[in-house]
C-alpha positions in Angstrom: 0.0 0.0 0.0 1.4 3.4 -1.0 2.1 6.0 1.7 -0.7 8.2 0.4 -3.2 5.4 0.7 -2.1 4.7 4.3 -2.7 8.4 5.1 -6.1 8.3 3.4 -7.0 5.3 5.7 -6.1 7.5 8.7 -8.2 10.4 7.3 -11.2 8.0 7.1 -10.8 6.9 10.7 -13.3 7.8 13.3 -12.6 9.8 15.3 -10.4 11.8 13.0 -6.8 11.6 14.3 -5.3 14.8 15.7 -1.8 14.0 14.4 -2.1 14.3 10.6 0.8 16.6 9.5 0.6 19.3 6.8 3.1 17.4 4.6 1.0 14.3 4.8 -2.1 16.2 3.7 -0.3 17.7 0.8 1.0 14.3 -0.2 -2.6 12.9 -0.3 -3.9 15.9 -2.3 -1.0 15.4 -4.8 -1.9 11.7 -5.0 -5.5 12.6 -5.8 -4.4 14.9 -8.7 -4.4 18.3 -6.9 -1.6 20.8 -7.7 -0.7 23.9 -5.7 -2.0 27.0 -7.3 -1.1 29.8 -4.9 1.2 30.1 -1.9 0.1 33.4 -0.3 1.5 33.4 3.3 0.0 30.5 5.1 -2.9 30.2 2.6 -2.7 27.5 0.0 -5.0 26.7 -3.0 -5.0 23.3 -4.6 -6.6 22.6 -7.9 -7.7 19.3 -9.4 -7.8 19.9 -13.2 -9.8 16.8 -14.2 -12.9 17.9 -12.2 -12.0 21.6 -12.0 -12.1 21.7 -8.2 -10.3 24.0 -5.8 -9.5 23.4 -2.1 -8.3 26.3 0.0 -6.4 25.5 3.2 -4.3 27.4 5.7 -1.0 25.8 6.5 -0.9 25.4 10.3 1.5 27.4 12.3 3.4 27.5 14.5 2.9 23.7 14.6 2.7 21.3 11.7 -0.4 19.2 12.6 -3.7 19.9 10.9 -6.7 20.4 13.2 -9.2 17.5 13.1 -12.0 19.8 12.2 -10.3 20.7 8.9 -9.4 17.1 8.1 -13.1 16.2 8.7 -14.3 19.0 6.3 -11.8 18.0 3.6 -12.7 14.3 4.1 -16.4 15.1 3.4 -15.7 17.1 0.3 -13.4 14.4 -1.1 -16.0 11.8 -0.4 -18.7 13.8 -2.2 -16.4 14.2 -5.2 -15.8 10.4 -5.2 -12.0 10.9 -4.8 -11.9 8.8 -1.6 -14.1 6.0 -0.5 -17.4 6.9 1.3 -16.7 4.2 3.8 -13.5 3.0 5.4 -12.6 -0.4 3.9 
């Protein structure tokens, strides 16, 4: 199993883990076809060209762990788009 797929498994876990790092999240988005559009301060925009979808996120600081609430929101969007499974396998 690829590293990105292992991180997706963690994203799908309930409750959402509180230790998903920014670099892991970016790795998953890249794996799903997203590319970084803009780097404006801590704000990042990721675009998936095939479905013309944009995700806007703020890079956490001073730490590197993404808050579970943001992971949960992103998880729901990716499920709705069919980019990750609706249920944990």
